[in-house]
Backbone bond lengths (Angstrom), bond angles and torsions (degrees), N, CA, C in turn:
res aa  C-N    CA-C-N  psi(-1)  N-CA   C-N-CA  omega(-1)  CA-C   N-CA-C  phi
1 M - - - 1.440 - - 1.534 108.65 -
2 V 1.324 115.79 139.01 1.460 121.92 179.22 1.519 108.75 -99.64
3 H 1.330 116.38 131.11 1.455 122.15 174.22 1.513 107.44 -110.37
4 S 1.316 116.75 126.42 1.462 121.48 -177.28 1.517 110.02 -110.71
5 L 1.339 115.22 156.65 1.449 121.55 176.48 1.520 108.22 -128.40
6 L 1.323 116.17 128.44 1.458 122.73 178.07 1.515 108.02 -128.16
7 T 1.344 116.34 121.90 1.461 120.27 174.55 1.525 107.90 -121.87
8 I 1.322 115.17 135.96 1.461 121.62 -179.09 1.519 108.13 -126.49
9 G 1.350 115.78 129.74 1.458 121.60 -178.93 1.523 112.90 -74.34
10 N 1.306 115.76 -168.86 1.468 122.63 -179.19 1.523 111.27 -82.66
11 D 1.337 115.52 153.10 1.471 122.97 174.27 1.524 112.98 57.18
12 C 1.326 117.82 39.55 1.465 122.09 177.91 1.526 109.98 -97.94
13 R 1.332 115.15 150.85 1.447 121.79 177.75 1.523 108.22 -126.90
14 I 1.321 116.46 119.69 1.457 122.07 178.92 1.520 107.03 -118.25
15 S 1.326 116.13 115.21 1.455 120.84 -176.49 1.522 111.51 -73.65
16 G 1.319 115.26 164.01 1.463 121.43 -178.18 1.515 112.82 -63.89
17 K 1.308 114.84 159.78 1.464 123.47 -179.50 1.521 112.48 57.64
18 T 1.308 117.03 35.46 1.462 122.37 173.82 1.522 107.71 -93.64
19 T 1.329 116.28 138.93 1.462 121.08 -175.82 1.522 110.14 -118.62
20 F 1.334 116.41 129.90 1.458 122.93 173.47 1.529 107.33 -115.39
21 I 1.328 116.62 127.01 1.467 121.37 -176.97 1.519 108.89 -128.16
22 G 1.328 116.82 134.21 1.463 122.36 172.45 1.518 109.14 -101.87
23 R 1.321 117.07 130.46 1.460 121.60 -178.29 1.526 110.49 -60.40
24 S 1.312 116.34 132.18 1.464 121.13 -171.82 1.521 114.10 -68.05
25 D 1.335 118.87 -24.08 1.465 118.35 -179.66 1.531 112.71 -98.71
26 S 1.333 117.28 13.92 1.461 121.83 172.00 1.518 109.07 -96.77
27 I 1.320 116.51 149.45 1.464 119.58 -178.30 1.522 110.94 -77.65
28 Y 1.330 117.97 -50.99 1.458 122.77 -179.99 1.525 110.68 -133.84
29 P 1.345 118.98 75.32 1.464 118.60 175.76 1.524 109.54 -62.02
30 T 1.343 116.43 131.89 1.459 121.93 -172.86 1.521 110.30 -127.92
31 L 1.334 115.96 129.97 1.459 122.40 174.58 1.516 107.90 -118.88
32 C 1.339 116.04 120.37 1.465 122.11 178.40 1.520 108.45 -115.11
33 V 1.320 116.35 119.54 1.460 122.58 -179.62 1.523 107.28 -109.81
34 G 1.338 116.49 127.41 1.460 121.46 -178.07 1.518 112.88 -73.91
35 N 1.323 116.07 -162.95 1.464 122.53 -179.25 1.525 110.61 -88.47
36 N 1.334 115.95 150.02 1.459 123.07 175.41 1.532 111.74 55.97
37 V 1.330 115.72 52.11 1.470 122.29 -178.92 1.523 108.80 -110.05
38 D 1.344 116.48 137.05 1.467 123.00 173.18 1.517 108.12 -110.48
39 I 1.319 116.96 125.52 1.462 121.86 174.12 1.520 106.33 -116.03
40 G 1.333 115.78 117.35 1.450 122.17 -171.75 1.518 114.79 -72.53
41 W 1.332 113.71 170.72 1.456 124.26 -176.41 1.522 110.99 -61.48
42 Q 1.313 116.88 138.35 1.473 125.52 178.71 1.531 113.19 58.42
43 T 1.311 117.14 34.95 1.464 120.95 175.65 1.522 109.23 -88.81
44 T 1.325 116.01 143.18 1.462 122.10 177.76 1.524 108.67 -118.99
45 V 1.337 116.06 131.72 1.461 122.43 176.15 1.522 107.22 -122.02
46 V 1.337 116.16 117.16 1.462 121.85 -179.31 1.521 107.63 -110.86
47 V 1.329 116.58 117.77 1.461 122.01 -174.65 1.518 109.83 -101.19
48 G 1.359 115.66 123.90 1.458 120.80 172.10 1.512 108.84 -80.23
49 N 1.323 116.84 -79.15 1.464 121.71 174.42 1.520 110.99 -106.04
50 K 1.349 116.86 -52.61 1.455 119.18 -177.59 1.524 110.47 -156.35
51 I 1.323 116.04 136.55 1.460 122.81 170.90 1.522 107.09 -125.61
52 N 1.335 115.93 128.97 1.465 122.41 174.03 1.522 108.13 -111.98
53 I 1.311 116.71 122.47 1.460 122.41 173.53 1.520 105.24 -108.15
54 G 1.336 116.93 117.57 1.462 121.54 -174.08 1.516 113.60 -71.72
55 D 1.321 116.03 -172.94 1.462 122.78 179.06 1.527 111.00 -73.80
56 N 1.349 115.48 151.58 1.472 123.31 173.36 1.526 112.92 58.28
57 V 1.320 117.04 41.69 1.465 122.54 -179.88 1.522 109.33 -102.58
58 R 1.344 116.32 142.09 1.454 122.76 175.13 1.522 107.81 -120.69
59 I 1.334 116.99 124.31 1.459 122.44 176.20 1.522 106.79 -113.68
60 A 1.324 116.48 123.85 1.460 121.89 -176.42 1.525 111.53 -65.81
61 G 1.322 115.58 163.00 1.456 120.98 174.88 1.520 110.87 -61.63
62 Q 1.309 116.02 147.94 1.460 125.25 -178.96 1.532 112.31 60.40
63 G 1.334 115.96 29.79 1.462 120.74 174.93 1.518 109.95 -76.23
64 F 1.325 116.30 157.89 1.464 121.74 178.19 1.516 108.33 -138.16
65 L 1.325 116.18 116.17 1.467 122.22 176.32 1.520 107.92 -113.62
66 C 1.318 116.32 126.55 1.455 120.62 179.58 1.517 108.12 -123.42
67 G 1.308 117.05 119.55 1.454 122.02 -172.28 1.503 115.65 -93.46
68 Y 1.335 118.23 27.37 1.457 119.75 172.40 1.523 108.92 -148.27
69 P 1.348 117.65 148.74 1.452 121.05 -167.67 1.519 116.41 -83.16
70 R 1.314 119.22 -11.43 1.463 118.94 -175.73 1.518 110.38 -153.26
71 S 1.291 114.27 162.08 1.453 121.10 176.54 1.525 109.29 -71.33
72 S 1.318 116.37 142.62 1.470 119.37 -179.61 1.527 111.53 -68.49
73 N 1.341 118.23 -19.32 1.460 118.84 178.46 1.530 112.38 -93.76
74 K 1.348 117.52 3.74 1.462 121.81 176.92 1.533 109.09 -132.33
75 P 1.322 118.71 68.77 1.472 120.27 -174.43 1.518 114.39 -65.83
76 S 1.334 119.13 -14.65 1.457 119.98 -178.79 1.533 111.88 -95.16
77 F 1.323 118.63 7.20 1.462 122.15 -179.46 1.521 110.59 -57.77
78 T 1.321 117.61 133.24 1.461 122.48 178.12 1.518 108.51 -125.75
79 G 1.296 116.81 72.14 1.468 121.37 -178.86 1.517 112.34 -77.43
80 T 1.314 115.94 173.08 1.448 122.17 178.66 1.516 110.07 -77.62
81 R 1.305 117.28 134.44 1.460 121.68 177.32 1.520 108.09 -106.23
82 F 1.307 115.66 133.10 1.456 121.60 178.51 1.513 108.49 -105.22
83 T 1.326 117.10 130.15 1.463 119.80 178.84 1.495 110.68 -124.03
């Protein structure tokens, strides 16, 4: 069984049809949303282990955040990392 943790700061706005998903093979996927955050319509946030969204952040509608670098069924994936 997966236990998830979601914390949302003050003065946040989360639009309708927003999806939060915790990765099934993580023990405690955690999403921390700071203060004064806007998450746009039809945005998806997929948490591997932990995603921190800081204060005063704006995420556009139909955004997609994925908090893990590879598919669990392709452990040898070597994708490009952007820094």
